[in-house]
N, C-alpha and C positions, 0 to 999 in steps of 0.2 A: 362607485360601488353602491349597491343597494342593500340596506340592512333588512333582512326578511325574518329574523327571529332574534329575540333577546331573552335570555333566561339566566338563572344563576346555577352555578355548578361548584360544588365544594371540592377543592383539590385534597387528595390524601397526602398529608405531609409526614414523611418518615421521621421519627425521633428515636435515635439509638444512642445509648451512652457512648460518648467519645465523638459524636457528631454534633454540629451546630445546626439549628433550624434556620431556614431562609427567612421565615416570618416570625415576628414576635408573638408571644402568647395571645395578645389582643388581636393582632392581625390574623392569626390562624382561625379565629372564630368568624371572620368576615368572609362571606362567599366571594368567589371570583366570577365576574360576569363573563359569560360566553356569548359571543355574537356570531350569528350565521350570516355569511356574505356570499353573494354570487356576482360576477361581473355583469353589467347590463348588456354588454355586447354578445354574451354567450347565451346558449339555450338555457333557460332557467333550470337550476337544480332544486331538488326538494330536500330541505334540511329540517329535521325534527329529532325528538328524543325517542329512543326505543324503550321497551318495557323495563330495561335495566338502567335507565338513565344514561345510556350511551349517546354519543354525538353522532347522529346518522346523516350521511350524505348519499342521496339516491340520484343517479344520473340516467336519464332516458335517451341521451344522445352522446356520441363521441365528441360533439362540439360543446361540451358543458364542463363546468368546474364549480365546486362548492367548497367553502372553507368555514371552519369554526375557529374563532380567535379569542384569546383571553390573555390577561397580563398578570404577572406575579412579581412581587418585590424581591430583589436580590441584594447581596452585599459584596462589594469589591473585596478582594483578598480571600474569597472562598471559592469553592467549586460546586457545581450543581449536577446531580445525576437525574436525568430525564428518563422516565419509563412510561410506557403506554402499550396498549394492545389494540390492534385493528382487526375486525372480522370482515373479510373482503369476499363478496359474492359477485362474480362476474357472469355476464351472459356470454356463453361461448367458451370453448376449451382453450383458454389462454392464460398466461401468467400475469399477475398484477403489475409486474415490472416496477418502475418508479412512479407509478401514477397514484399511489397512496403514500403520503409522506407527512412528516412533521418538520416545520421550519421554525427556528428560533431567531428572533430579532432582539438584540441587546441594546437597551436604550439609556442614554445619558440625559439628565434633567435639562429641560429647555432646548433640547435638540430635536428637530423635526424628524430627521432620518436616523435610523439605527447606526451605531458605530460598527457593528459586526453582525453578520447573519450566518447561521449554521444549519445544516441538515442533520437530523438525528438518525444514526445508523440503525439497521433492523435486520432481523432474520425471519425466515418464513418456515411454516410447517403446515401440513394438511390438517384440517379440522378433524377431530376424532368422532364427532357426531354427524358431520356432513362432509363427505369427501369432495364435494364440489366447492367448498369454501376454503379459503386460505386464512390462517391465523398469523398475523404479522406482529412480532414482538419488537418494540422500540426500546433501546437501552444504550445510553452513552453519557459520559461524564464530560463536562465543559468547565474550564476555568472562567470565572466571571471577569469580563474585560474591565480595565481600569475606568473608574468614574461611573460605571453603570449602576443604576439603582433598580432597574426593572427589566424583565424579559417578556416579550410578547411571544406567545405560543400559537402557531397556526397549524391546525389539523386539516389536511388538504386531500381531496379526491378529485381526479381530473381525467378527462379524455377517454373514459371508458363507459360502456353501458353496464350498469350494475349498481351495487350498493356497498358502502364501507361504513362500519360503525366503530368509532373510536371509544375505548373504555379504559378505565383505571389510569387516567393520565395523572402521573404523580411527579413531584419535584422535591428533592431532598438535598440538603447541604452535606457534602462529603469532603474529606481532606483533598487539598489541591494535589493532583497527580505529580509524583516526583519525576525528574528527568530520567529517561531510560538510556543511559550512556553505553555506547559500544566503541571500543578502541579498534580501529580498522587500519590494516597495513597493506599497501600495494607493493609487492616485491618487484624488483627491477633487475634480475640477472640478464646478462647478454650471452648469446651462444659462445661456446669455446672456439678457439682457433688453433688447429683445424677442428671442424665440428665433428664431435663424436658424442654418442650417448653418455659415455663415462664422463667426458669433459663437461657436458651440460649438467649432469647430476652433481658434479663437483661444484659448479657455479651456483646451483640451487642451494647446496649446503652452505657454501660461503655466505650467500645472502641471508640464510636463516641465522647463521652465527652472528652476522652483523646486526640483524634485527634484535636478537635477544640480548646483545650487549648494550643496545641503546634504548629499547622500548620496554617499559615495565609492564608486564602482564597484558599483552595484546589479547583481544578477543577473537579476531579472525584475520588470517593472512591469505592473500590471493596471488597465485602465480599465473604467468601468461599462457596463451594457447599453445598446446602441443610442444612445450618448450623442450622436453627431454630429447626428442628426436629431431629438433629443428636443425636443418642443414646437414644432418648426418647422412652418410650414404646408405642406399638400400631402398627397396620398395616399401609400401605401406605394410604389407603382410609380414615383411621381415622385421620391421621396427615396432609394430603394434604390441601392446602389453595387455595381459589379462588383468581383470580387477576381481579381488583385491590383492592379487599375488605378484604384481609387476614391481620392478625396481623403483618407479616413481612413487607408487603408493607406499611401499615399505619405508622409503626415506621420509616422506611426509608424516606417516603414521608414527614413526619413532619420535620425531620432534613434537608432534601434537600431544603425544602421551607424556613426554618428558616435561613440557612446558605448559601443559593443560590449556591448549589453545585449539580453536577450530582452524583448519587449513583447507583451502580449496585449490585443487590442481586440475590439469587438463592434459589429456593424452590421446593418442590414437589407440583405441581399445580393440583388443582381439576378443570378440564375442564368440559364443559357440558356433559351430558349423562354418567357420572361416568367414564370418561376417565382421566387417570393420566399421567402427564409428569414430567420429570426433567427439570425445566424451569428457565432460567436466565432472569432477567428483568432489564430495565433501567428506572430510575426516573430522570426527568429533574429538572432544577433549581427552577421551580415553584411547584415541588412536584407532577407533573402529570406523568402518565405512558407513556413513550416515545417509548417503544418497548419491544418485548419478543423474546426469542430464546429458542426453545425446543430441548434438547440434541438429536443429531442424532445417535451417537454411544453409545448404551447402553451396560453396562456390563451384563453378564449372570445373575448375582445376581439381577440385576434390572428388566430385562424383565421377569424373572421367578416369580417376585412379582406382575406383572401386569402393570408395567410402560411401556408406549407406546412411541416409538421414534418420534422425529420430522422429517420433510421432507424437510426443507429448511435451507440454511445457509445465513441469512440476515446480512446486514451491516447497521449501524445506523449513521445518521448524527447528530453531536452535534455542539455547537457553537465554538468548538476548533478543530474539525476534525472528521474523520470517525472512528468508533470503531466497533468491532465485538467480539463475544464470542466463545471460545472453552471450553467446560466443561469436566473436568476430562479425560475420555477415548478418547474423541474427539482428544485430543492433540497428541495421539500416531499414528494418521493417518495423514501423511504429506499432503494428498490431502486437508484436511480441511483448514489448514492455507493457502495453495496455492490458493484455490478457493476464500477465503476471501480477500486475497491480490489482486487477479485479479478483484474482485468487488470493490476495492478501499479502503479496510481497512488500517488504518494508525496506529492502536494500537489494540493489541489483549488482551482481558480480559479473564483471565484463572482462574475461580473458581474451586477449587479442594478439595475433601474430604480427601483423603489419598493416600499414595504411599509407595513403598518398600524402598530398600536401596539407599543410596546416589549415589552409582555407577550407578544406573539406572536412577533416575530422574535428577540427576545432569547433565547428558548428553542430555537427551531428551528435557528438557525445552529450553536449549540453542540452540539445533539443530533446533527446530521449529522457533525460532527467526531468526536464520541464513538462513535457506533455504527458508523462505518467505521474509526475509529482513524487518521484521516488529517488533518493540519493543513489549514487553509483560509485563503485570502486573499479578502477581500470588497471590492469596489469599488462604491460607490453614487453617486447623483447628486442625492438630495433632502436638503435642509438638516436635516431631523429625523433622518436616518439616518447612522450612522457608516460610514466605510470602516475596515476593521479586519483584524487578523491574529489567528487563533485556533489554538491548538495542538491536538494530538490528544486531549487531555483535556477539550477544550471551554473552556479558559481563554482569556479575552481578553487577549492580550499587549500590544496597542497599538491605538489607534483615533483617528480625527479626524473632526470635522464642519466644519472650517474650509474655506471656499470656495477652490478652486484650490490646495489644499495636499495633504498626503499623510500616510500612516502607514507606518512601515518597521520591520523587525526582522530580525535574523539568526537563522535556525533551523538546527538540526542534524538533517538528515534521517535520520541513523543513530540518533538518540536514541529510546529506548523508554520510554514512560510506563507503568510497571508498576502493577498494582493487586493488593491483597491478596484472596486467596481465588478470586474468579471461579469457574472450574470446577476449579481445580487443588488444592483443599483449602486447608489453613492455610499457604499459601506465596504468593509473589509470582508473578503470571501476566502475560503480555504480551497485551493485547487485540488488538494488531495481528495476532498469530498466531491467537489463539483464535477470534476472530470469523470467521476463514477456515477453520481446520482442523476446527472442530466444527459446521459447517453440516451439515444433513441434507437436501440438495436433493431426494432421492428422495421425501421426504414433503411437499414444498411444492406 
């Protein structure tokens, strides 16, 4: 690496009553040295200061990269909030994508390599003064890893013709984020024998009663795919229900309201003009309809019966986090979970009717949790299949095959399951970030 510029830049350090400073009073007075670096093998980048003392990186070629790097002292047992702004001006009408970024490397004394590397999340908006420019706001809180005494901050612009100027790079000590716990229940009723809609509704209610006898204050309960009419005689149009006026919604709404819990169900929906969908729905704690998702990937047996696919992959905001549905066949298409993750989903709700051998589903379910780095709750209705809760590492935390019973678990949605190396070298990396930040959609 070739150092092409060295200067000093004073970090703005926030000091608010109730918060601790990262740097001592004496250290705050000392400027942080920023160093401009470009790889020798790349087309040289131009690094300098703009008139407002911003850290500018100008690229004349797509085969170029430039980085400003500086180091700040930190304290174990605290958390850091990293904020910054980048003004990005590209040649040509294209989005800056992930080519303007900030990476943090957390350092332990006497260790050559960082113990952990993180990417700082951002949001974009159009410049108010120049519509051709993008204003990128970086803002994220990180808990300082054990034994770390410093964090290296890298402001990077790469692979684009244009200019990025990083300004107002600030680091402040904030309280360590608390766990964000959610109590999840995967319901496991089995269809009645003989199969009737009334019998299946009774099995759902028996399962709900079992849940509330054993689980104190659950946050969300998931039921299996189209359970109400599973195995019941009749065609789709005869068995489909309207929303929110059908018997399944009314049953789940009553229990959601009584026990102040979110409940996710799945039915054949009778939409207007005799259109039928395989629809998952979310009931909020007051018993109201909070959202619907219509299955996008239909099996051939479904569409040949007249079921129509949905056209969107929505994410729903709850009071504990953002959730999204993948219904049955949806889950075998990795794009589904990936898109939902990109939209902010923190928990995947997976209602399922049935599946084949364990050698098949035992791998796929875990794979979706792993490649999206989002935990999953699965509700099934067949005796050979478990209802289960799977974490973002693909580990099965709990499961059940018992009729009209359930599996439940408390999950921390703020937890990050880090892995060694990944793309960050000999350090711990966060798949939840990396599988998002390092995508290259322009090549897909």
